[in-house]
C-alpha positions, 0 to 999 in steps of 0.5 A, spaced: 434 515 433 437 512 439 443 515 443 448 511 447 452 516 452 457 513 456 462 517 460 468 513 462 473 515 468 468 520 470 470 518 477 477 520 477 475 528 477 471 532 483 464 531 484 462 538 481 465 535 474 461 529 475 455 533 476 456 537 470 457 531 466 451 528 468 447 534 467 450 534 460 448 527 459 441 528 462 440 534 457 441 529 451 436 524 454 431 530 454 431 531 447 432 524 444 431 516 446 438 515 450 441 511 455 446 514 459 452 510 463 456 514 468 461 510 472 462 513 479 465 510 485 460 508 491 461 513 495 461 519 490 454 516 488 451 516 495 454 523 496 450 525 490 444 522 491 443 527 497 444 533 493 445 535 486 443 532 479 442 525 481 437 527 487 433 531 481 432 525 476 430 518 476 436 513 475 438 506 476 445 505 480 447 498 480 453 496 484 459 493 480 464 491 485 472 491 484 474 485 481 479 481 486 486 482 485 488 475 484 483 475 478 485 481 475 492 478 475 490 471 473 486 474 467 493 478 465 497 471 465 492 468 461 493 473 456 500 472 456 499 465 455 494 466 449 500 470 446 505 465 447 500 460 443 500 464 438 507 466 437 508 458 437 506 458 429 512 463 427 518 459 425 523 462 430 521 461 437 527 464 440 527 471 443 533 475 445 533 479 451 539 482 453 547 481 452 546 475 448 541 471 452 535 468 449 529 465 451 524 460 448 517 460 448 517 454 452 521 458 457 516 464 457 510 460 458 513 456 464 515 463 467 508 466 466 505 459 470 510 460 475 508 468 476 501 465 476 502 460 482 506 465 486 499 470 486 494 465 486 496 460 490 499 465 495 493 469 497 496 474 501 501 476 496 495 478 491 492 482 498 498 485 499 499 488 492 491 490 492 492 493 498 498 497 496 495 500 490 488 501 494 485 496 489 485 501 483 486 496 477 491 500 473 496 501 479 495 494 481 498 492 474 503 497 475 505 494 481 505 487 479 509 489 473 515 492 477 514 486 482 515 481 477 521 485 474 525 485 481 532 482 482 530 480 489 524 475 486 530 470 484 528 466 477 530 460 481 525 461 486 520 461 480 522 455 477 522 451 484 515 454 485 513 451 478 516 445 478 513 443 485 506 445 483 505 450 488 508 457 491 509 455 498 517 454 496 517 462 495 519 465 501 515 470 504 520 475 506 523 475 499 517 477 496 516 482 501 523 485 499 521 485 492 515 489 493 519 494 498 525 495 494 523 493 487 529 494 482 534 497 487 539 494 493 535 498 498 529 502 498 528 507 493 527 513 497 522 518 493 522 513 487 516 508 490 509 510 488 506 504 493 511 503 499 512 509 503 517 510 509 512 511 515 518 513 519 520 519 515 514 522 511 516 529 513 522 532 515 520 540 515 518 540 523 522 535 528 517 530 531 516 523 533 518 518 528 513 514 530 508 519 528 506 516 522 504 509 525 500 513 531 496 516 526 495 510 522 493 507 529 488 512 531 485 512 524 484 504 524 481 505 531 475 509 528 468 506 528 464 505 522 459 510 521 453 509 517 453 511 510 460 515 511 464 509 513 470 509 518 471 517 517 474 522 522 474 530 522 481 533 521 480 537 527 478 531 532 485 528 530 488 534 532 485 534 538 486 527 540 494 528 539 494 535 543 493 530 549 500 527 547 503 534 546 504 533 539 504 540 535 498 541 530 503 543 525 506 536 525 500 533 525 498 537 519 504 536 515 504 528 516 497 528 514 498 532 508 503 527 506 499 521 507 493 523 503 498 525 497 501 518 498 495 514 499 496 512 506 489 515 508 483 517 503 479 523 504 471 523 504 472 526 497 477 521 493 479 527 489 482 531 494 489 531 495 491 536 500 489 536 508 487 543 508 481 542 503 480 535 506 473 534 511 473 527 513 479 522 512 480 515 513 485 510 513 486 506 506 488 499 505 495 501 503 495 505 510 493 498 514 498 495 510 504 500 512 501 499 519 502 492 519 509 492 516 511 497 521 509 493 527 510 486 524 515 485 518 522 485 519 523 486 512 520 492 512 523 495 518 530 493 516 529 496 509 527 503 512 533 502 517 538 503 512 535 509 509 531 513 515 535 520 517 538 519 524 539 525 529 543 521 533 551 520 531 551 515 536 546 511 533 549 512 526 556 509 529 552 503 532 549 501 526 555 502 522 558 497 526 553 492 524 553 494 516 555 487 513 549 484 510 549 478 515 548 483 521 541 486 519 538 484 525 542 487 530 542 493 525 535 493 525 534 492 533 538 499 534 534 502 529 528 501 533 531 503 540 532 509 536 525 510 534 523 509 541 527 513 544 526 519 540 518 518 541 519 518 548 522 525 547 516 528 543 510 525 546 507 522 552 501 517 552 496 519 557 493 514 562 486 514 559 482 508 555 482 512 549 489 512 548 490 504 550 492 502 542 497 508 542 500 505 549 501 498 546 505 501 540 512 502 544 511 495 547 510 492 540 516 495 537 520 493 543 519 486 543 521 486 535 527 489 537 529 484 543 527 479 538 532 481 532 537 483 537 537 476 540 536 472 533 541 467 532 545 466 525 539 462 522 534 467 523 530 469 517 525 475 516 518 473 518 520 468 524 516 472 529 510 472 525 510 465 525 512 464 532 506 468 534 501 464 530 504 457 533 502 460 540 
């Protein structure tokens, strides 16, 4: 008798559970001719190979890389197009969507091709979506579904992209707005599973609002260790920021939120509390947030509208620029506020280990100066384009 034992989604549980599943499968193998397939992450595989059940028995460990985000989306769009072709055989080729609006199958097919153009002809968009989901296939598809349904991704833009045969006509800032705000006029605080307000991750203890990007910057600077990757102990993080006069409690509170929201990852990916974490590293989503917090005008403008302020004067200034057309000046005031608060809570030592921390404030100052001096024709992303032109 031949037996096939396959345990799907074992990598979604802790290491102890995965070892028990493997031991159970091995017991079946000892009694009967059996093929055991146990999917686990590459990091968990390395951990278990050093101790536990995998070390005790012979096994093969082929590496199956996660497919690129663009390829995942391409196959999903191809599936939609295939269903459209099947539906063409029906007598009634129209569907009612809402409020008496109907769509022909040809319209649906054109829309699907437009979406495909957006993702496949603009590789950065696929990269952003994949990074925010930390390259988890299920989360990637959930984000794409929310992104495609966003009212900020204008249907006329999709039509232009389809007719032009390219996604170049789709403004980058509009795509970022669709990802950040989803179905809402402003960033949905507490409702977004992928994009976090890096300036207000925790309000339990007063500290610098730049603590989030300072933590991400430190983790981004961690060198890659052999086998384990770019990981660092939480104790080392506390010691590093004690040199900047930031309380340990504040560091641990923010690290805990970042771990739960996927901005950082523990060496054991199933651990989601900083008290149980041993080694942590910056995640792809964390790198995207670090870039957005220092480069993306759309992200900064969205967070300026929802971040709690401790200064009544700053609130009054921003309220004076409340009309949508004055978002640049409002965001510049917000950045000035962040820098002022940061200077009150931390001091960057004059040491080579803190060089990247020392550069953060000047970077945000330059963004604030650019936004404050922007003319009426300025669009989000202009700063990035100007730097690239240099």
